[in-house]
C-alpha positions, -999 to +999 in steps of 0.1 A: +039+503+022+017+501-008-010+478-020-002+486-057+017+464-081+054+473-080+069+464-114+105+471-103+102+447-073+087+420-095+115+423-121+141+421-093+124+390-079+123+374-113+160+382-119+168+366-085+149+334-095+169+334-128+202+338-109+192+310-086+186+287-115+221+296-128+234+286-094+216+252-097+234+247-130+267+258-115+263+233-086+254+206-111+286+212-130+306+208-098+292+174-091+292+163-128+328+171-132+338+158-098+352+192-087+337+192-052+371+192-036+390+211-063+392+239-037+398+222-003+394+253+019+365+276+027+354+304+027+386+314+008+400+294-021+435+284-015+437+313+009+427+337-019+396+356-029+403+349-066+425+318-072+437+308-107+405+297-126+419+264-140+407+228-141+382+220-114+388+253-096+369+270-124+338+250-115+341+250-078+352+286-073+328+297-101+300+280-081+310+300-050+310+333-070+275+326-083+263+316-048+277+349-034+258+369-060+225+350-053+230+356-016+234+393-022+203+394-045+183+375-019+193+398+009+183+429-012+150+412-022+141+404+015+148+439+026+129+454-003+099+432+004+100+441+041+099+478+033+076+479+002+051+450+004+020+453+024+014+415+028+029+402+060+031+366+047+051+378+017+076+397+039+080+365+060+085+345+028+113+369+018+130+364+052+126+327+048+144+328+015+172+348+031+175+322+059+175+294+033+203+310+013+224+315+044+218+279+055+228+268+020+260+287+022+269+271+055+261+236+042+283+243+012+312+252+035+306+222+057+306+200+026+341+211+017+355+212+052+343+177+060+354+163+026+320+158+010+300+138+036+270+123+019+243+135+044+255+171+042+260+170+005+225+156+000+210+183+022+230+210+003+216+197-030+180+193-018+178+227-002+192+242-034+162+229-053+138+241-026+154+275-025+150+279-063+113+270-060+110+296-032+124+323-055+099+312-082+071+318-057+084+352-048+085+362-084+050+349-089+034+367-058+050+400-068+035+399-103+007+420-116-015+390-122-012+378-086-019+412-071-049+419-093-065+385-092-093+376-068-102+341-056-134+326-070-151+295-057-145+264-078-160+229-073-128+212-083-105+235-063-098+209-036-091+181-061-068+204-080-049+213-049-045+176-039-032+167-074-006+195-076+006+189-040+009+152-047+029+159-079+051+184-061+058+160-032+066+131-056+090+153-076+107+166-044+112+130-031+126+121-065+151+151-063+161+138-029+168+104-043+187+119-072+209+139-048+215+108-027+224+088-058+248+115-071+266+120-038+269+083-030+287+078-063+258+056-076+252+074-109+264+044-129+258+017-104+234+003-130+251+011-164+223+000-187+188+014-193+159+007-193+168-027-179+192-033-149+220-056-160+197-070-186+169-077-160+139-060-147+154-062-112+191-061-105+205-093-089+204-094-051+225-109-024+262-116-022+262-138-053+243-112-072+267-085-062+296-107-072+281-112-106+273-075-110+309-065-103+322-092-127+299-077-154+311-042-146+347-052-149+344-073-181+316-057-200+315-021-189+350-013-178+337+002-146+349-001-110+331-024-085+301-011-065+285-020-033+250-034-030+237-002-014+248+018-045+229-005-068+197-002-049+199+036-044+202+039-082+173+015-087+152+034-062+159+066-082+146+049-114+115+036-096+109+070-081+112+086-115+084+064-128+061+072-098+069+110-100+063+109-138+029+092-134+019+117-107+029+147-129+011+134-159-020+127-138-019+162-124-015+177-159-044+157-173-066+168-144-056+204-149-066+203-186-099+187-178-108+208-147-097+242-161-107+244-197-099+277-213-079+290-183-044+296-196-032+305-162-033+267-154-032+251-188+001+267-200+022+258-169+006+223-168+017+218-204+052+230-195+052+206-165+043+176-186+069+184-213+095+188-186+089+154-172+093+138-206+125+157-212+137+146-177+131+110-186+151+114-218+180+131-199+180+104-173+184+078-200+211+098-218+230+102-185+233+065-183+239+059-220+267+085-221+284+073-190+273+105-170+283+130-197+289+163-180+265+184-201+238+157-200+241+151-163+240+188-155+210+193-177+193+165-159+198+183-126+187+217-140+155+202-156+147+186-122+148+220-106+126+235-133+101+206-130+098+211-092+096+248-096+067+245-121+048+221-098+052+246-069+042+275-093+009+257-102+003+248-066+006+284-055-018+295-082-043+268-073-044+281-037-046+318-047-070+319-076-097+294-065-114+293-032-131+261-019-168+263-025-190+269+004-208+237+016-242+235+030-247+217+063-259+181+058-285+183+086-306+212+097-325+215+129-362+223+123-379+246+147-400+229+174-437+236+172-450+259+199-476+247+223-508+267+227 
């Protein structure tokens, strides 16, 4: 093992993160095109290693091929970290990534074998986003900047950590809501934006649902929906507003608390730009009736946004230590008696 920066290891970790992002895009294409059951068996595809790549098979089997590549890259990375990195926690992180990609493969298989059950599909999508962020962290911690940096006390360190962790948690919950919405077929449960059937809140109750389905049939040429689908979709919109506010607050704090430190300011700027792009893509997804390219870009941008939040959080814990605090009360020595 060596304590020196290993450029080859860092490049491989970076390539693994890029391949994982491609896997997120491939998975988004599967759901956006409705190709989840284009190949109804697993692990083979129609009993073959390489079926005819036509129609939805192209998206579903292509997704499996990219997933296999990512699994292989992650296994190599975990083994390389175990043999070449002197930090025990990084080696454990590599093994965690390997376990996550194996779990992801199993969940993908169960999704097919059990005909796209919503809980398993949501877990599959959510773990995909988390796994991508894990590969981003592995690429970061193997970089030269990470290995050579030393932690310095900073008065606002605790506040920065709280901001970035809150933003990361809000984005993660939003990704969970988004996956729930996509896999419960609620993507167009509210077909207008920014209002909901022309109102701030969608109509509630049995009469409200009846009115909604009448509007969907007559005005939007869409099939009926259930009340749960409408409110899952609305919860996703409300969550987007909350997550967006948290990200913007985190970005503003970062710019104020770390003036001149490009290690924080640049990713914070990227994070704030991504949340604006994500809002626009969400609106376009509704306005285009879930256009394949737009919906897939919405999924991919969500992964980038979460990965950037985790990236900033990792840096905040590594570069800045909490300042030492003096005890509030001190015990004065007792006078001696003579």
